[in-house]
C-alpha positions in Angstrom: -10.2 22.5 -20.4 -12.3 22.7 -17.3 -13.1 19.5 -15.4 -16.8 20.1 -16.2 -16.2 19.6 -19.9 -17.3 16.1 -20.9 -15.6 13.7 -23.2 -16.9 13.4 -26.8 -17.9 10.1 -28.3 -16.6 9.2 -31.8 -19.7 10.5 -33.7 -19.9 13.6 -31.5 -16.2 14.4 -32.3 -16.9 14.0 -36.0 -19.8 16.5 -35.7 -17.6 18.9 -33.7 -14.9 18.7 -36.3 -17.3 19.9 -39.0 -18.4 22.8 -36.8 -14.8 23.7 -35.8 -13.7 23.6 -39.5 -16.4 26.0 -40.5 -15.7 29.7 -40.4 -19.3 30.6 -39.5 -22.3 29.0 -37.8 -23.6 25.9 -39.6 -27.0 24.3 -40.2 -27.8 20.7 -39.4 -28.2 20.0 -43.1 -24.6 21.4 -43.7 -23.3 19.0 -41.0 -25.3 16.1 -42.4 -23.9 16.7 -45.9 -20.3 17.0 -44.6 -20.7 13.6 -42.8 -22.5 11.8 -45.6 -19.4 9.8 -46.6 -18.7 8.5 -43.1 -22.2 8.4 -41.5 -25.4 7.2 -43.1 -27.6 9.2 -40.7 -31.1 10.5 -41.0 -31.5 14.1 -40.0 -33.3 13.0 -36.8 -30.2 11.1 -35.7 -28.0 14.1 -36.2 -30.5 16.3 -34.3 -30.4 14.0 -31.3 -26.6 14.2 -31.3 -26.6 18.0 -31.7 -29.0 18.2 -28.7 -26.7 16.0 -26.7 -23.7 18.2 -27.6 -25.7 21.3 -26.5 -26.5 19.6 -23.2 -22.8 18.9 -22.7 -22.0 22.5 -23.4 -20.1 22.0 -26.7 -22.5 23.8 -29.1 -25.0 26.6 -29.0 -28.0 26.7 -31.3 -29.2 30.1 -32.6 -32.9 29.8 -33.6 -33.4 33.5 -34.3 -32.8 33.3 -38.1 -35.5 30.8 -39.0 -33.0 28.0 -39.4 -31.0 26.5 -36.5 -27.4 27.7 -36.7 -24.8 25.8 -34.6 -21.6 27.2 -33.3 -18.9 25.7 -31.1 -18.8 26.9 -27.5 -15.5 25.1 -26.8 -12.6 25.9 -29.1 -11.0 22.9 -30.8 -7.6 23.4 -29.2 -9.1 23.6 -25.7 -10.9 20.3 -26.2 -7.8 18.6 -27.7 -5.6 19.8 -24.9 -8.0 18.5 -22.2 -8.6 15.2 -24.0 -4.9 14.7 -24.5 -4.2 15.3 -20.9 -6.9 12.9 -19.8 -5.5 10.2 -22.3 -2.0 10.7 -21.0 -3.1 10.6 -17.4 -5.3 7.4 -17.8 -3.0 5.3 -20.0 0.5 6.5 -19.1 0.2 7.9 -15.6 0.8 11.4 -16.9 4.1 10.5 -18.4 4.8 11.7 -21.9 8.0 9.7 -21.8 6.2 6.5 -21.1 3.8 7.1 -24.0 6.6 7.8 -26.5 8.5 4.8 -25.2 5.5 2.5 -25.6 4.9 3.8 -29.2 8.6 3.5 -30.0 8.9 0.0 -28.6 5.9 -1.2 -30.5 7.4 0.2 -33.7 4.4 2.6 -34.0 6.9 5.5 -34.2 9.3 5.5 -37.1 12.8 7.0 -37.0 11.4 9.9 -39.1 8.8 10.5 -36.4 11.4 10.6 -33.7 13.5 13.0 -35.8 10.5 15.2 -36.4 9.7 15.2 -32.7 13.3 16.1 -31.8 13.2 19.0 -34.3 10.0 20.2 -32.8 11.3 20.1 -29.3 14.5 21.9 -30.4 12.3 24.6 -32.0 10.2 25.0 -28.8 13.4 25.2 -26.7 14.8 27.9 -29.0 11.6 29.9 -28.9 11.6 29.7 -25.1 15.3 30.8 -25.0 14.3 33.8 -27.2 11.5 34.7 -24.9 13.7 34.4 -21.8 16.3 36.6 -23.5 13.7 39.3 -24.3 12.4 39.2 -20.8 15.8 39.7 -19.3 16.6 42.6 -21.7 13.3 44.2 -20.9 14.0 44.0 -17.2 17.4 45.7 -17.5 
């Protein structure tokens, strides 16, 4: 995520999640309907938030069809990666180990979470070993 990308507020993140979860551009009424259980907004409130998201560079609005269609300009994974890095940097001095230790010490992580994390890291390591092996074989 580029440094120029700004942080999303809670409500903005909810809007972006609706847009990211859609396979095609969405209207403001579609977004409003998706958020009706969590947000009791008027359309004008949503439009203000969408304008702010456009100003921040998160969404584009296509007005050529007669109804405003919103699409994400920043992919979800790109935002999540950047936000996670910022979170880790600010709260844990860029140490994943410190974050996991804090969660574990506070009992926020269960043994099953730790086992799941260990399995995930083993899987990543195995995939990296396979890639390294393929690279070595390709260079021979």
